[in-house]
Steps between C-alpha positions, in 0.01 A plus 500: 500500500619190680164378636396161364128545561440544126738221394389146403547236766796268445427139424496244778796330332713813521405565863581141592835520321595816689405351836688178428810691389482721809485194721810367329671839537423498873717193546776594254842639579721592205817443700733454202376820340533691827859382538592621152355845556637795694341551845253761376370286216502189720253670735264568209525141381417366845206738551147378425245641457626842399749362250424254223793259468350229719162540328671461160655177622164389637326570169768305312473212746122494463481529120815297410575687174720334244600848385474824697583838349622793707515845344750711690796291619682769698708320766331165438316447828162464331627240255662298777186522715296352216760228451503423873126440483529271198856369453401310184394817316681702239484860621554726200591846625518817290687824553645774283857408595681171562463368853877509553496879447250570779673607825422275794359213297436183699497282191790264433601284210386193693141633499476517124286275283656355183180571309123502491359189664802459728493602870665823603505870416518591133598869464391693193586854395238709322182703530185295440296800390735520201330297222837373376584358845156338525548335161845380605372351826152383407592143595596617850179697541283217373655260751412713804267354762569776754606860428638743757461853366743732679575772246608862548162645610570811295137555402556376145678165476243290686217651296673390181578154633144438618351625173745332260632188675236367739245436221758284321524282811126451557490187284510275807474549878801679647560671832638855498638666813503879465727688739442847649132534404443756777752748359327798340640413157340155525162550671291581193677243285423225752136606525461497121636150439195292400622163625417282797708678766544562871687765698732295721681792662411397855676167437781632282694818432419815700506699173250266342475144370237395250420154366319450173416203284526511124249271335390433143240746377598772746423851382790696355599760761485866408666667799474877504829666422637746755396779262146363477479451875608854578292671233183688583218604263 
């Protein structure tokens, strides 16, 4: 099910944030990022709504995070969109391989941050659902004001992240942007997340954009696993 008729209403604060970020996105043009990208990717970066790069920049501009975390670096456009919205931020971006090894990367050495608390993109290699990686990078996670969750959408990884990592980050208010919430692998997970949230697809990515706020005292999520979702009595 994708209907929201049985879902709690989002808070006024979250609705107002989305509208303010969308207004910023309406007037944004990520010209530098378009120029770095091949023509196909440049068209996606320029498109809004329907793509989410300008909305990411708008959200960063509106919230002014000191630290933003992106999960899923790929070619680096998401990280640079966040940085374009808030040039003073440290954008910590995670992938399973070094950014230099990803074909078509738009990142360059000049984009890199020298460390947490310093402006720029700070690439990290590792899988945050691995407890050892979380222990290694707990300082990075704890610093996050904004998180962009753009994992593999394989029906498993996001369930583990939302069950094991999000509760650790509910100690203070944080904004989480969840990509691709309209994909079949993500629909039930998004519906089950018990946080203040809003489906922002009409103002973001055609495949789904969700915003949620982590706050102290939020219920620990127990998303149904793909096995549980598909099972029948």
